N, C-alpha and C positions, 0 to 999 in steps of 0.2 A: 227217146222217152216218148210215153203217151201219158196224158193226165187228164183226168176228169174235170170238169167245169168247177168242181170244189178246190182245184188246185192251179187255177189260171194264174194266179200272181206266182206262184213258185215256177210254174212253166215258163212264164215269160222272163223270169230271172234268169233261169237255165239257159234260155235263148240268148240273152245278152252275154252270157258267158261263153258262147259259142256252141251250145249243145243243139242238137236236132230234136225238138219237142213238138209232137202233134197234141193239140189240145181239142178235146171232143167234149159233148154234152154230158154224157151219163157213164157212170161206173160199168155198166154192162158193155156200152160202146168202147170205152177204154179198154177192157178185157178182151174184147174180140179183135180189136187194133193191133195190141200187144202180140196177141196169138198169131195172127196173120201176117204183120210185118216184123215179127221177131223184135220188138221194141221193149224196152224195160218199163213196166207198168208202174206208175206212181198211183197210191192210193192214200187217203186219209185213214190214220189207225181208226179202227172200228168198222169199216166199211165191209160189207158182206157181198162177196163174189166168190161162185163156185170155181175151182181149178186155178186160182191165181196163187199158188204156194210161193212164186218168186217174186210177188209183187213187194215193193218196197213200201212198208206202211209207215207215212209220215206222220208225225204228231200234230195234234190240234195245238198249235202254238204260233209265235210270231214266224212272220215271213224269214227273218234272218236265221232263227232257229230251225226252221224246216229245211232251208237251204243247208245249213251246217250239217244237219242229222243225215240229208240225203247224200252229201258228198263224202262224209265219214262212212255211212253205213255202205256205201258201194265201192269204196276205196278210190275215189276220184281225185286226182291232182288237176288242178287248174292250170291250163296252158295260157299264159298271158297273150301270146300271138293270137288267139282264138277271141279274146275277149272283144265284144261290140262287133263281132263278124256276122252276125244274124239279125235280122229285124225282129225285134221283141213282138211286134204287133203280128206280122205275117210268117214268120219264120224264113224269109228268104235269104239265102247266102249269096246271092249273085247281086250285087247293087254298087253304086258308085256315090261317092260324096258329092253333093252337090256344089256349086261356087255360090256365094253370098247373091251374086246379081241374078242367078236363076231363082232363088226362092224369095227375094226381096219383098215380092208382091204379096207374100204368105205371112209374113212376120210384122209384128208390131214395131212402131216406129222407136220404141225404147230399146227394144231387142237389137235392132240395126245400130243404133248408137253405141250401145254397151260393147257390141263385139266388132265393131269397125276399127 
């Protein structure tokens, strides 16, 4: 997938579900990336871009409704094994889980206490 800045939350949610999503600043940049990298273009309904007849026009609604629309419209079935396999922030899919000791200096004391 590729999505413009107007769909960042949807893009991050798709990443969490295991999808490779490239987030870019503008609709024009999203359309160019979709064409150059053979990615599915996601746009908000009403976005105007030439040559994007294959774009998935996502409704202006809640994040949950946008996600459900996208999955239904594109006929996507979720694979539980892929959930949480990508970083929602940077899209990386090659990472490891850190131990509590490795990240303890980054955590609030109440978090350490709760999950210890």
